Phi, psi and omega in degrees: 000142181281132181236126179252109182300131178079011182295330181254015183294320178294327177294318179295318177296320178296322178296315181299313179291324179296317178294327178295316178292321179298317178297320178301313182295313183296317183289325177295316180282357172269356181237340182275126179294145178298319182292338174288323176292335178268021179064027175275182183247133178236128179273132181244016177283172180294127179080008180275166181051058183293337180267004180076189179205161182270139177247158185297326184289113179059014181053040180284150173261122182232172177239174183303320180297323178293319178296319179294323178294323177297314180294324178294321178292320179298322182267011176057044179273081190296319182294329178288322183277344183297126179084007182293324179293316177298321178296319179297320179294316178296321178294323178295319178294324178298316177295326181295323183269334187266345183231081186297338181289332185255349183287147355266026183298311180297326179302310182288329179294318179296317180292326179295318179297317179295322180293326177300313179295323179296317180291322176301311181296319181297323183280307187282325184266302186288320185272301186285300188292308181293323179298314179293322180295316179294321179298318180292313182296318180293317180294321180295317179295319179296324178293320177297319179293323179295323182276000179057040177279162183280096179233153176278099188296313183296316180293320179296317178296322180295312180295322179293318178296319179297320178296316178298319182293319180294320178294319178294320178298318178297320181293313181292331176294322176297320179295320179295317178296320177299320180296321179296316179296321180296316179296319178296319180296315182296319181296318180289325177298320179292324182289323183251029187297331180291320178283329182284341181295334183252013181243151176266106187262007182295327180296322182265342192244352189293323182292318179295000000 
C-alpha cells in the first residue's frame, strides 16, 4: 500500500483547532443566559438572580457561580478551579445539616451540578481537545524525525513528555474528584435510605 508521510497532518491540526473553537462556543453558551440573548435584563450584583437562569446548552439552569466556573475552565484558570469539588461537597453537607426541610434534596442537587461541569471538562478538554493536541504534536515530531530534519531531539522529547504528563494529570485529577463525589453520595444514601426508598432519585442522581 502506498503511504505518504504527513498526508493527514493538516487534518490532525484542523481537528485540534476545531475542537478548540467548539469548546469556546459550547462554554460561552453554557454561561450566557437565554434571556440576555433575548434582549432581557440580567442582574450581576451580589446576591442577584437567586433562582438562577437558563442557558442555551441543554437548557440547563445555572447560577452566577456556575457561569464563573465555566469561564474559568474555558480560560484554564487552574488556581481559581483548584479545590472547587471539595468546596461543593462541603457546601452540600452544610445545606444537608442547616435545612432539614430540604435534606437530602439540596445535597444531591449541588453534587449533580458539580458533576455536570466535571463531565463537560472531561469530555471537551481531556478527551477531545487534549487528545487531538497530543495526536498532532506526536505525529508532527515523528514526521520531523522521519524526514531527518535538524531538530533538537532531547528538547522536543522533553516538551512532548511534559505535555503528555500534564494531560494525564488533568485526567486523573478528574477521576479523583469523581471518586470523592461518589463516596459522599453513597454515605448520604445510606444515612437517608428510609426516606430515599419512597423518592425518585433519578433526576438528581443519574449523572453521578
